N, C-alpha and C positions, 0 to 999 in steps of 0.2 A: 235552184234557185236562191238566198237568203232573205228570208225576209229583208226591211231595212229598220234597223230600229239607233236610237243615238244614246248617248251620255256624255253629256258634257260638264257636268256639274257634280261638286258633292258638298250637303250643308250642312256645316258638324256649328254645331251655335250661330256664332254671327258670322261665321268662315263661310266663305264658296269657294272652294279648291275643284280649279279646272282639271278634268281627266285624265288631255294630251300633257300639261305640264307633268302631272303623277306618274303617268308613265313615262314618262321621258325621262325623269330623275331615276325611277325605281330602277328603268333598264342601262342609263349609268355607273348606278350604283350594280348593279350586276354583273357586270360586264367588269367593273375594276375589280369583283371580289374574287371572280373567277381566272382573270388576268392575275391578280395574286398570286394565286395559291398555285400556275403554272408557274411564276418564277420562280418563285419560294422551290419547289418543286427539280428545277432547269438552276441550280444555286446563287439566283438574284435578292435582290432584297423588294418584297412585296412593299414595303410604304416607298421606294422610288415610286411605281405606278399610282398607288395613291398623289404621289405629288405630281405627275407629270400630268394628268389626268382634270388635275384643277385647274391647271394652265392651260390643257388643253378643248376645257368646255367653257371658260374665255376666249378662248382665240375662236375657237366655232364660232361660239353666239356674234361674236366681231364680222366675221367669214362668211356667214347667214346673209345680216343682214346689209350689210358692202354689197355680194352679188343679188341681191333682191335689186338691192338699188340703183344697183348698174348694166345690169341684161335685163330684170323683169321691169321695170317700172323707172326708167330714165327720164323722159320728160317730165311726169309728177313731180320726181325730187327737183329737178332743173330750176321746178319753179315754183318747186316750195323745202330747198332745202334746210328747214328749222324742224321740217318733219325727220329728218336723213336718222336718226340715232333714237327715234319716238320708237323703240320696241315693241311697247306696250298696242301700241294701235295692230298689230299683224305683219309681217309680210320678211318672212324669214324664209331662204330659200337651202335645202339640205347639202342642194352641191358644195356649193360655199360652206358651209359649214364645214366640213369634211374635210374641206381642202383648208380650213386657219385652223383647224384644229391637228388637222398631221404636221401641216407647217411650223407653228406656236410649241408643238409638244418636239418636234425633230429641234428646235433651237431651244428648249428649252434642257435636253441631254444635252445637247451638246455645250451648252453653258456650262452645262454643270460637270464634264466630264465623264459621264459615263457610258456605258459600252449600247448603243444609241439602233445598231440592227437588232441588238439582244431584247431591247425590251419594246420594240417594235413590234416586234414578232411574237412577244409573250400579249403583248396591247390589243395585237391585231384576233389571237384568239378569241379573245370578250369580246370583240365588236359586234359582230354576229348577234349572240345571243341580248345585249344592247340592243341594234336593230328592233329583234322579235317585240319585247317587251313594250320598246318606245312606240311600234307604228303599230302597235292594240291603240292607242290615245290616237291616231293618226285614223284608222277605223272608228272607233266611235264617235268621233265623230264628222267624219266623211270631208277629209279635206281635201281627199286627191279624187274625184269623182271624174267614171272613164266612158269610152264613148260603149254606145250602144252593144248590147254580144245575148246567145243563149247559154254561155259557159255556164256551169250548173256552179259554180262561185259567183255567177256572178248576181248581184245588190239591186230587188227590186228597189230605187225609190218610189216617195211622195210622188212624184211624176208620171207613176204605175208604167216609167221606165226601168225593165234590167239595164243596168252598165254592171261595165267595168270598173273594181274599187277597188285605186294602187295599193291604199292601205293595205284593204288585210294580206294583197298578192306581198308585198315588200315584208308583212312580218313573218309570214308564210315561209319566204324565203331565208328569211334570218333562222330560224327556227333548223329548219333543214342544213344550212351551211353550217351552225353551230351542230348537229348532231353526224357530219362529216368532220367538223375539227374535232370532235371528242372521238373517231373510232381512230383517225390520224394521229393524235397528239403523242403517244410511244413509241410511233414508227419514220419520223419523217423528221429528216435535221430540221435544225435552226432558217432560221429564214423563208418557209416553207405556210406557214400562215398566212406573212405579211403580200407573198407575191399570190398565192388561192385568192386574197381577198380579194388586192384588186383586179385582182381578171376577174373574177366572177362577178361580184361587186356591180361593176364597169359596163359589166358585157346584158346582165340580168336590167340593168335602171336602162342600161341602152333604148332594149326595144322594148317595156313596158312605159316608155315615155311616147310609145307610139298607139300604144292606148291612151292615153290622156284625152280630156272630151274634147272638143271643140268650135263650141256652140255655145251663141247667145253670151253671157258672161263669163261663161268655162275658159273662152281662147286663151293660151295660152302664147307666153314671147318664142319667136319662132327665127335665123337665122340660115338661110339660103337653107331650110327644110327641115332644120330639126330646132333641137330647145335646147338654154345655152346647158342643162343638165347632161344632154347630148353629148356636148362636146366635153364636158368635163370626166364621159364614162367613154370618151373615145382616150384622152388624157390616162386615166385608171388601166384602162386596156393596157398601152402602151407599157406606163411601170412598173405592171404588173409582169410582164412581157420579158425587161430588164432585171427586172430579179428577181424570177425565177431563173435567166436563164445564169445570174449571176451571182447565185442566193450561195453557189459555195466558193467564189470569192469576195463576200463580202465582210470587211473588218466586224472584229468584235470589239 
Protein backbone atom coordinates (compact mmCIF):
# COMPACT_ATOMS: atom_id res chain seq x y z
CA UNK A 1 0.00 0.00 0.00
CA UNK A 2 1.28 3.46 -0.93
CA UNK A 3 0.61 6.42 1.41
CA UNK A 4 -1.37 9.27 -0.12
CA UNK A 5 0.68 12.34 -0.95
CA UNK A 6 0.23 15.04 -3.53
CA UNK A 7 2.36 17.73 -5.12
CA UNK A 8 0.28 20.14 -7.16
CA UNK A 9 2.34 23.32 -7.31
CA UNK A 10 5.87 24.63 -7.24
CA UNK A 11 6.23 28.20 -6.04
CA UNK A 12 9.15 30.08 -7.57
CA UNK A 13 9.03 33.67 -6.43
CA UNK A 14 5.87 35.20 -7.90
CA UNK A 15 5.33 32.19 -10.19
CA UNK A 16 3.16 29.17 -9.48
CA UNK A 17 4.12 26.19 -11.63
CA UNK A 18 1.62 23.35 -12.01
CA UNK A 19 3.41 20.03 -11.47
CA UNK A 20 1.08 18.22 -13.90
CA UNK A 21 2.03 20.56 -16.74
CA UNK A 22 5.70 20.45 -15.74
CA UNK A 23 5.89 16.66 -15.95
CA UNK A 24 3.90 16.55 -19.19
CA UNK A 25 6.29 19.06 -20.75
CA UNK A 26 9.26 17.07 -19.45
CA UNK A 27 7.81 13.89 -20.92
CA UNK A 28 7.34 15.50 -24.33
CA UNK A 29 10.93 16.77 -24.39
CA UNK A 30 12.36 13.42 -23.26
CA UNK A 31 10.32 11.54 -25.87
CA UNK A 32 11.48 13.90 -28.62
CA UNK A 33 15.12 13.59 -27.56
CA UNK A 34 15.26 9.78 -27.63
CA UNK A 35 13.21 9.64 -30.85
CA UNK A 36 15.54 12.13 -32.55
CA UNK A 37 18.55 10.03 -31.53
CA UNK A 38 17.00 6.91 -33.03
CA UNK A 39 16.10 8.86 -36.18
CA UNK A 40 19.73 9.89 -36.70
CA UNK A 41 20.89 6.33 -36.07
CA UNK A 42 18.54 5.20 -38.84
CA UNK A 43 19.78 7.84 -41.26
CA UNK A 44 16.82 10.18 -40.81
CA UNK A 45 16.80 13.88 -39.91
CA UNK A 46 16.48 14.32 -36.16
CA UNK A 47 15.29 17.91 -36.60
CA UNK A 48 12.20 16.62 -38.38
CA UNK A 49 11.23 14.80 -35.18
CA UNK A 50 11.27 18.07 -33.23
CA UNK A 51 9.33 19.86 -35.98
CA UNK A 52 6.58 17.28 -36.28
CA UNK A 53 6.32 16.96 -32.52
CA UNK A 54 5.44 20.65 -32.21
CA UNK A 55 2.53 20.13 -34.59
CA UNK A 56 1.51 16.94 -32.81
CA UNK A 57 1.35 18.71 -29.44
CA UNK A 58 -0.96 21.35 -30.91
CA UNK A 59 -3.15 18.75 -32.58
CA UNK A 60 -3.12 16.65 -29.42
CA UNK A 61 -4.37 19.54 -27.27
CA UNK A 62 -7.24 20.23 -29.65
CA UNK A 63 -8.08 16.53 -29.94
CA UNK A 64 -7.98 16.03 -26.17
CA UNK A 65 -10.33 18.94 -25.60
CA UNK A 66 -12.80 18.07 -28.35
CA UNK A 67 -12.91 14.41 -27.29
CA UNK A 68 -13.75 15.46 -23.73
CA UNK A 69 -16.42 17.89 -24.92
CA UNK A 70 -18.08 15.43 -27.33
CA UNK A 71 -17.97 12.23 -25.29
CA UNK A 72 -17.66 13.09 -21.61
CA UNK A 73 -19.79 16.21 -21.03
CA UNK A 74 -21.70 16.95 -24.27
CA UNK A 75 -24.84 18.20 -22.50
CA UNK A 76 -22.89 20.72 -20.44
CA UNK A 77 -21.03 22.17 -23.40
CA UNK A 78 -24.14 22.22 -25.54
CA UNK A 79 -25.63 24.49 -22.90
CA UNK A 80 -22.36 26.45 -22.50
CA UNK A 81 -20.75 26.57 -25.96
CA UNK A 82 -18.59 29.53 -24.98
CA UNK A 83 -16.55 27.25 -22.71
CA UNK A 84 -15.71 24.65 -25.35
CA UNK A 85 -12.23 26.07 -25.91
CA UNK A 86 -11.67 27.25 -22.34
CA UNK A 87 -8.74 24.87 -21.85
CA UNK A 88 -7.71 26.54 -18.58
CA UNK A 89 -10.93 25.35 -16.91
CA UNK A 90 -9.86 21.70 -17.24
CA UNK A 91 -11.36 18.84 -19.18
CA UNK A 92 -8.90 16.98 -21.43
CA UNK A 93 -9.06 13.37 -22.60
CA UNK A 94 -5.73 11.70 -23.35
CA UNK A 95 -7.39 9.31 -25.81
CA UNK A 96 -8.48 12.27 -27.91
CA UNK A 97 -5.02 13.75 -27.51
CA UNK A 98 -3.39 10.62 -28.90
CA UNK A 99 -5.79 10.58 -31.84
CA UNK A 100 -5.39 14.30 -32.53
CA UNK A 101 -1.61 14.13 -32.28
CA UNK A 102 -1.36 11.06 -34.52
CA UNK A 103 -3.58 12.55 -37.22
CA UNK A 104 -1.76 15.90 -37.13
CA UNK A 105 1.66 14.21 -37.29
CA UNK A 106 0.61 12.03 -40.21
CA UNK A 107 -0.74 15.01 -42.16
CA UNK A 108 2.38 17.10 -41.45
CA UNK A 109 4.78 14.37 -42.61
CA UNK A 110 2.65 13.70 -45.68
CA UNK A 111 2.41 17.41 -46.51
CA UNK A 112 6.19 17.87 -46.24
CA UNK A 113 6.92 14.76 -48.27
CA UNK A 114 8.83 12.95 -45.52
CA UNK A 115 8.97 9.17 -45.08
CA UNK A 116 5.77 8.95 -43.03
CA UNK A 117 6.05 5.42 -41.66
CA UNK A 118 9.77 5.61 -40.92
CA UNK A 119 9.35 8.78 -38.89
CA UNK A 120 6.19 7.44 -37.23
CA UNK A 121 8.16 4.44 -36.02
CA UNK A 122 10.90 6.51 -34.39
CA UNK A 123 8.27 8.78 -32.80
CA UNK A 124 6.56 5.71 -31.36
CA UNK A 125 9.88 4.64 -29.84
CA UNK A 126 9.92 7.70 -27.56
CA UNK A 127 6.23 7.74 -26.63
CA UNK A 128 6.45 5.27 -23.70
CA UNK A 129 9.21 7.34 -22.06
CA UNK A 130 7.07 10.45 -22.47
CA UNK A 131 4.13 8.66 -20.89
CA UNK A 132 6.23 7.43 -17.99
CA UNK A 133 7.32 10.97 -17.11
CA UNK A 134 4.06 12.73 -17.94
CA UNK A 135 1.92 10.30 -15.96
CA UNK A 136 3.99 11.00 -12.84
CA UNK A 137 2.23 14.37 -12.91
CA UNK A 138 -1.14 12.58 -13.03
CA UNK A 139 -0.14 10.46 -10.03
CA UNK A 140 1.12 13.41 -8.00
CA UNK A 141 -2.23 15.14 -8.58
CA UNK A 142 -4.29 11.92 -8.29
CA UNK A 143 -6.26 12.70 -11.44
CA UNK A 144 -7.38 9.10 -12.03
CA UNK A 145 -8.64 7.50 -8.80
CA UNK A 146 -9.82 3.94 -9.15
CA UNK A 147 -11.93 1.34 -7.43
CA UNK A 148 -11.14 0.07 -3.92
CA UNK A 149 -8.42 -2.59 -3.75
CA UNK A 150 -6.02 -4.49 -1.52
CA UNK A 151 -3.35 -4.55 -4.26
CA UNK A 152 0.11 -3.69 -2.94
CA UNK A 153 0.34 -0.69 -5.32
CA UNK A 154 -3.00 0.69 -4.13
CA UNK A 155 -2.98 4.23 -2.73
CA UNK A 156 -4.49 5.00 0.67
CA UNK A 157 -6.70 8.01 -0.08
CA UNK A 158 -7.61 10.63 2.56
CA UNK A 159 -11.07 9.07 3.02
CA UNK A 160 -9.38 5.93 4.32
CA UNK A 161 -10.11 3.85 1.21
CA UNK A 162 -7.22 2.13 -0.57
CA UNK A 163 -7.72 2.60 -4.31
CA UNK A 164 -6.12 1.76 -7.61
CA UNK A 165 -4.47 4.86 -9.08
CA UNK A 166 -4.42 4.69 -12.87
CA UNK A 167 -1.99 7.59 -13.11
CA UNK A 168 0.60 5.47 -11.28
CA UNK A 169 -0.18 2.35 -13.31
CA UNK A 170 0.05 4.18 -16.64
CA UNK A 171 3.37 5.72 -15.62
CA UNK A 172 4.81 2.31 -14.71
CA UNK A 173 3.39 0.86 -17.91
CA UNK A 174 5.24 3.51 -19.93
CA UNK A 175 8.48 2.71 -18.14
CA UNK A 176 8.09 -1.03 -18.79
CA UNK A 177 7.30 -0.58 -22.47
CA UNK A 178 10.21 1.82 -22.98
CA UNK A 179 12.56 -0.70 -21.37
CA UNK A 180 11.28 -3.35 -23.81
CA UNK A 181 11.80 -0.94 -26.71
CA UNK A 182 15.38 -0.36 -25.58
CA UNK A 183 16.03 -4.10 -25.60
CA UNK A 184 14.53 -4.42 -29.08
CA UNK A 185 15.93 -1.32 -30.75
CA UNK A 186 18.81 -3.08 -32.54
CA UNK A 187 16.94 -6.28 -33.32
CA UNK A 188 13.67 -5.37 -35.03
CA UNK A 189 12.69 -4.10 -38.43
CA UNK A 190 11.28 -0.61 -38.95
CA UNK A 191 7.57 -0.41 -38.19
CA UNK A 192 7.76 -2.66 -35.14
CA UNK A 193 7.74 0.10 -32.51
CA UNK A 194 4.69 1.76 -34.07
CA UNK A 195 2.72 -1.48 -34.29
CA UNK A 196 3.74 -2.66 -30.83
CA UNK A 197 2.89 0.68 -29.23
CA UNK A 198 -0.65 0.61 -30.63
CA UNK A 199 -1.18 -3.01 -29.60
CA UNK A 200 0.34 -2.77 -26.12
CA UNK A 201 -1.07 0.62 -25.17
CA UNK A 202 -4.52 -0.24 -26.50
CA UNK A 203 -4.73 -3.44 -24.45
CA UNK A 204 -3.40 -1.82 -21.24
CA UNK A 205 -5.68 1.23 -21.46
CA UNK A 206 -8.70 -0.93 -22.20
CA UNK A 207 -8.08 -3.04 -19.13
CA UNK A 208 -7.22 -0.20 -16.75
CA UNK A 209 -10.42 1.69 -17.50
CA UNK A 210 -12.36 -1.09 -15.77
CA UNK A 211 -10.58 0.05 -12.59
CA UNK A 212 -11.84 3.64 -12.79
CA UNK A 213 -13.88 4.78 -9.78
CA UNK A 214 -17.64 4.62 -10.27
CA UNK A 215 -19.08 6.29 -7.19
CA UNK A 216 -20.08 9.82 -6.23
CA UNK A 217 -18.68 12.54 -8.45
CA UNK A 218 -16.10 10.15 -9.93
CA UNK A 219 -18.56 8.35 -12.22
CA UNK A 220 -17.19 8.39 -15.76
CA UNK A 221 -19.15 8.51 -19.02
CA UNK A 222 -19.95 5.06 -20.42
CA UNK A 223 -21.59 3.91 -23.62
CA UNK A 224 -22.89 0.32 -23.71
CA UNK A 225 -20.79 -0.40 -20.64
CA UNK A 226 -17.50 0.96 -21.96
CA UNK A 227 -15.79 4.33 -21.56
CA UNK A 228 -14.99 6.47 -24.62
CA UNK A 229 -11.32 5.73 -23.97
CA UNK A 230 -12.00 2.00 -24.21
CA UNK A 231 -13.49 2.40 -27.67
CA UNK A 232 -10.36 4.29 -28.72
CA UNK A 233 -8.30 1.47 -27.17
CA UNK A 234 -10.13 -1.10 -29.28
CA UNK A 235 -9.39 0.99 -32.37
CA UNK A 236 -5.72 1.16 -31.33
CA UNK A 237 -5.52 -2.62 -31.04
CA UNK A 238 -7.10 -3.02 -34.47
CA UNK A 239 -4.69 -0.50 -36.03
CA UNK A 240 -1.74 -2.07 -34.23
CA UNK A 241 -2.69 -5.51 -35.50
CA UNK A 242 -2.93 -4.19 -39.06
CA UNK A 243 0.42 -2.42 -38.75
CA UNK A 244 2.06 -5.56 -37.35
CA UNK A 245 0.72 -7.67 -40.18
CA UNK A 246 1.66 -5.14 -42.86
CA UNK A 247 4.87 -3.72 -41.44
CA UNK A 248 7.01 -5.48 -44.05
CA UNK A 249 4.99 -3.82 -46.79
CA UNK A 250 4.58 -0.30 -45.43
CA UNK A 251 6.02 2.34 -47.79
CA UNK A 252 9.05 4.25 -46.59
